[in-house]
C-alpha positions as CSV (number, residue, x, y, z in Angstrom):
1,X,-108.1,173.8,-108.2
2,X,-105.7,173.3,-111.1
3,X,-103.6,176.2,-109.8
4,X,-103.4,174.5,-106.4
5,X,-102.3,171.2,-108.0
6,X,-99.7,172.9,-110.2
7,X,-98.3,174.8,-107.1
8,X,-98.1,171.6,-105.1
9,X,-96.3,169.8,-108.0
10,X,-93.8,172.7,-108.3
11,X,-93.1,172.5,-104.5
12,X,-92.5,168.8,-104.7
13,X,-90.1,169.2,-107.7
14,X,-88.2,171.9,-105.8
15,X,-87.9,169.8,-102.7
16,X,-86.6,166.9,-104.8
17,X,-84.1,169.1,-106.6
18,X,-82.9,170.5,-103.2
19,X,-82.3,167.0,-101.8
20,X,-80.5,165.9,-105.0
21,X,-78.2,168.9,-104.8
22,X,-77.4,168.1,-101.1
23,X,-76.6,164.5,-102.0
24,X,-74.3,165.7,-104.8
25,X,-72.5,168.0,-102.4
26,X,-72.0,165.0,-100.0
27,X,-70.6,162.8,-102.7
28,X,-66.9,163.9,-102.3
29,X,-67.0,163.1,-98.6
30,X,-68.6,159.7,-99.2
31,X,-65.9,158.9,-101.8
32,X,-63.3,158.7,-99.0
33,X,-64.8,155.3,-98.0
34,X,-63.2,152.2,-99.3
35,X,-63.9,148.5,-99.0
36,X,-60.6,147.2,-97.4
37,X,-60.1,143.4,-97.8
38,X,-57.2,141.0,-97.6
39,X,-55.5,137.9,-96.4
40,X,-53.3,137.5,-93.3
41,X,-50.6,134.9,-93.8
42,X,-47.5,133.7,-91.9
43,X,-44.4,131.7,-92.9
44,X,-44.1,128.3,-91.3
45,X,-41.9,125.5,-92.5
46,X,-41.0,127.3,-95.7
47,X,-44.6,127.8,-96.8
48,X,-47.3,130.4,-96.2
49,X,-50.3,129.4,-94.1
50,X,-53.3,131.5,-93.0
51,X,-53.5,133.3,-89.6
52,X,-57.0,132.5,-88.4
53,X,-59.1,134.8,-86.2
54,X,-56.7,137.7,-86.2
55,X,-58.0,141.1,-85.0
56,X,-58.3,143.9,-87.6
57,X,-58.7,147.2,-85.8
58,X,-59.1,150.9,-86.9
59,X,-57.5,152.6,-83.8
60,X,-58.4,156.1,-84.9
61,X,-62.1,155.3,-85.0
62,X,-62.4,152.7,-82.2
63,X,-63.9,149.9,-84.3
64,X,-62.8,146.8,-86.2
65,X,-63.4,143.2,-87.2
66,X,-61.6,139.9,-87.2
67,X,-60.4,137.5,-89.9
68,X,-62.0,134.1,-90.4
69,X,-60.2,130.8,-90.0
70,X,-58.8,131.1,-93.6
71,X,-57.2,134.5,-92.7
72,X,-59.6,136.5,-94.9
73,X,-61.1,139.8,-93.6
74,X,-63.0,142.7,-95.0
75,X,-64.0,146.1,-93.5
76,X,-65.2,149.5,-94.6
77,X,-62.5,152.2,-93.9
78,X,-61.4,155.6,-95.1
79,X,-58.5,156.4,-97.5
80,X,-55.4,157.3,-95.6
81,X,-56.7,155.5,-92.4
82,X,-54.4,153.4,-90.2
83,X,-55.2,149.7,-89.8
84,X,-53.7,147.5,-87.1
85,X,-53.5,143.6,-87.2
86,X,-53.0,141.6,-84.0
87,X,-53.1,138.0,-83.0
88,X,-51.8,135.9,-80.1
89,X,-48.4,134.5,-81.0
90,X,-47.7,137.1,-83.7
91,X,-46.1,140.5,-83.8
92,X,-48.6,143.4,-84.3
93,X,-48.5,144.9,-87.7
94,X,-49.8,148.4,-88.7
95,X,-50.3,149.7,-92.2
96,X,-52.0,152.7,-93.7
97,X,-54.4,152.7,-96.6
98,X,-53.1,154.9,-99.4
99,X,-55.0,158.2,-99.7
100,X,-54.4,158.4,-103.4
101,X,-56.7,155.6,-104.4
102,X,-59.0,156.2,-107.3
103,X,-61.2,153.2,-106.6
104,X,-63.6,152.4,-103.8
105,X,-61.9,149.1,-102.8
106,X,-58.4,148.1,-101.8
107,X,-56.9,144.6,-101.1
108,X,-53.7,143.4,-99.5
109,X,-51.9,140.2,-98.6
110,X,-50.3,140.9,-95.2
111,X,-47.5,138.8,-93.7
112,X,-47.5,138.5,-89.9
113,X,-44.2,137.5,-88.3
114,X,-44.4,135.0,-85.5
115,X,-43.6,136.2,-82.0
116,X,-42.4,133.3,-79.9
117,X,-42.1,133.9,-76.2
118,X,-40.5,131.2,-74.0
119,X,-41.6,131.3,-70.4
120,X,-39.4,130.0,-67.6
121,X,-40.4,126.5,-66.3
122,X,-42.9,126.6,-63.4
123,X,-43.7,123.5,-61.3
124,X,-46.7,123.8,-59.0
125,X,-47.0,121.4,-56.0
126,X,-49.9,121.3,-53.5
127,X,-47.2,121.4,-50.7
128,X,-45.0,124.2,-49.5
129,X,-41.8,122.6,-50.8
130,X,-40.2,119.6,-52.5
131,X,-39.3,118.1,-49.2
132,X,-42.9,118.1,-48.0
133,X,-44.0,116.5,-51.2
134,X,-41.3,113.8,-50.9
135,X,-42.5,113.0,-47.3
136,X,-46.1,112.8,-48.3
137,X,-45.3,110.7,-51.3
138,X,-43.4,108.1,-49.3
139,X,-46.1,107.9,-46.7
140,X,-48.8,107.3,-49.4
141,X,-50.3,103.8,-49.1
142,X,-51.7,102.3,-52.3
143,X,-53.6,99.1,-51.6
144,X,-53.5,96.2,-54.0
145,X,-57.2,96.6,-54.7
146,X,-56.6,100.2,-56.0
147,X,-53.7,98.9,-58.1
148,X,-55.9,96.2,-59.6
149,X,-58.7,98.6,-60.6
150,X,-56.2,101.0,-62.1
151,X,-54.7,98.2,-64.2
152,X,-58.1,97.0,-65.4
153,X,-59.3,100.5,-66.4
154,X,-56.3,101.1,-68.7
155,X,-56.0,97.6,-70.1
156,X,-56.1,97.4,-73.9
157,X,-58.7,94.6,-73.9
158,X,-61.1,96.6,-71.7
159,X,-60.7,99.8,-73.9
160,X,-61.2,97.8,-77.1
161,X,-64.4,96.1,-75.7
162,X,-65.7,99.5,-74.6
163,X,-65.3,101.0,-78.1
164,X,-66.8,97.9,-79.7
165,X,-70.0,98.0,-77.6
166,X,-70.4,101.8,-78.1
167,X,-69.8,102.5,-74.4
168,X,-69.1,106.1,-73.5
169,X,-65.4,106.5,-73.4
170,X,-64.3,110.2,-73.2
171,X,-61.6,111.4,-75.6
172,X,-58.2,112.2,-74.1
173,X,-56.6,115.6,-74.8
174,X,-54.5,114.1,-77.6
175,X,-57.4,112.4,-79.3
176,X,-59.5,115.7,-79.2
177,X,-56.5,117.7,-80.6
178,X,-56.0,115.2,-83.4
179,X,-59.7,115.3,-84.3
180,X,-59.7,119.1,-84.5
181,X,-56.5,119.2,-86.6
182,X,-57.9,116.6,-89.0
183,X,-61.1,118.7,-89.5
184,X,-59.0,121.9,-90.0
185,X,-56.7,120.2,-92.5
186,X,-59.8,118.9,-94.4
187,X,-61.1,122.5,-94.6
188,X,-57.7,123.8,-95.9
189,X,-57.5,121.0,-98.5
190,X,-60.9,121.7,-100.0
191,X,-60.8,125.5,-99.6
192,X,-62.8,127.1,-102.4
193,X,-64.1,123.7,-103.5
194,X,-67.1,121.5,-102.8
195,X,-66.0,118.7,-100.4
196,X,-66.6,115.2,-101.8
197,X,-69.7,113.3,-100.7
198,X,-69.4,109.7,-99.6
199,X,-72.6,108.8,-101.6
200,X,-70.5,109.3,-104.8
201,X,-67.4,107.4,-103.4
202,X,-66.9,103.9,-104.8
203,X,-64.8,103.0,-101.7
204,X,-67.7,104.0,-99.4
205,X,-70.1,101.9,-101.4
206,X,-67.6,98.9,-101.3
207,X,-67.5,99.1,-97.5
208,X,-71.3,99.3,-97.3
209,X,-71.8,96.2,-99.5
210,X,-69.1,94.3,-97.6
211,X,-70.7,95.1,-94.3
212,X,-74.1,94.1,-95.7
213,X,-72.7,90.7,-96.8
214,X,-71.0,90.2,-93.4
215,X,-74.4,90.8,-91.7
216,X,-73.1,93.7,-89.5
217,X,-76.5,95.4,-89.6
218,X,-78.3,92.3,-88.4
219,X,-75.9,91.9,-85.5
220,X,-76.7,95.5,-84.4
221,X,-80.5,94.8,-84.6
222,X,-80.1,91.7,-82.4
223,X,-78.1,93.6,-79.8
224,X,-80.8,96.3,-79.6
225,X,-83.6,93.6,-79.2
């Protein structure tokens, strides 16, 4: 029985040694891999800003990734491999990872030049020509009732009352764009930091106390009742 156990132990040790030798032989091939990271920037107004959501592709291997909204990216590649960066509104840029690296990571800060394409003006009409549009426009009859409704819907007093009473007023394209840009600017300002919380802001506490004194919360409760 002891001989059987000894033989089994020897076979296990031999198998482990064989696997370890195979892994050792594969080590030079695996050492070609490198963690490739970096930032994609562009020049605008004399300063460098991130290029968000750019595509980072490995054309020779048919795979890739994309940068985040801060322009940061990271991907596993091989030494000596070609990397291609593309983004709408920017010229494509291709670089090659050095094949003489002695470490398993490599970082770059890549500048992407802007590629501005000006398209010719295009005016679309629901009529065959300008002459047909002119005829239909002159024949159009706008009644006084429609004019009165249009004037009421865009009146400043009506819009102010709608906002005050929390009525559903859809944002215009300009308001939506401004809201998105403010959010993006806030993320850029506090990049790498913890954004401030209003609970620690003395200005926010001052507004809350003043609203409490004015009875704003009681007014809202009465409206709900």
